[in-house]
C-alpha positions, 0 to 999 in steps of 0.5 A: 349745374343744380346737382352741383349746388345741392351738394354745396349746399349738403356741405354747409347743412352738415358744417352747421349740424357739426358747428363748424360754422355759425348760424349767422355764417350759415344765413350767409351763405345760404343767402349766396346761394338762394337763387340757385337751390331749390326751394324745399332745400331752401327751406330745410336748411333755414329751419336747421339754422333757426333750429341752431339759434334756438338752441345757442340761446337756450344754452346760454341762457342755461349756462347764465352767460347772458343777463338781462338787466332792466333800466330801473327808470324806463324798465327796458334792455337796452335802456329806452331812456335816452330816445326821448320823453316818456310818452 
């Protein structure tokens, strides 16, 4: 049974590498299979997910898809002014 589950996880790895699934979806799939796979492969998949997230964040910064606009009053993004008086 464990061999079959590892093959399923390899499909998740391949789909993640080909960008057929998002890192979030890969993480959900990994969570579903967490107790059925060996620790080594679990850590390997988690590392691949983290690398994909970092790559996506880097790409969005390069392409300017995400801009950070700090609040002029509190200096945070998202604005923290509504959480109460400044201490």
